C-alpha positions, 0 to 999 in steps of 0.5 A: 459268559459275562465279560467286562471290558475297559477303555476304547473297547467300551466304545466299540461295544457300547456296554461296560460288560458283554455276554458271550456264548463261548463254545471253547474253554480257553482264553483264545476261544473267548477272544476269537468269539469276542472278536467275531461278535464285536469286529470294531474291537479288533484294532485294539486287540490284534495286530495286522497279522491277527496276533494278540497285541503284547499290551493287551491283558486278559484277567481271569478271576483277578489273575493275568491269564495266557491264551491257553488259560482255561475259562468257565462260565463262573469266572470273572473275565476282564479285557484291557485293550492295548494302551498308547500314549504316555 
């Protein structure tokens, strides 16, 4: 599955988009695999308790998705990290 990343996630992954093999079928499954593959992204995506930061946005086919939103190989996935500053 191709996943496009933004902001500091690009620095952590070294790429604008990454390919993941997703065994599960939800956004939560995808994020778990993404974090396993790119552990340097954790500070941008999850808090100290491992919960997704409120300002992180995952888009599936142009729509904001929740953790239990289903995903498939053909979906367009984009991950926007937590934003800071003003």
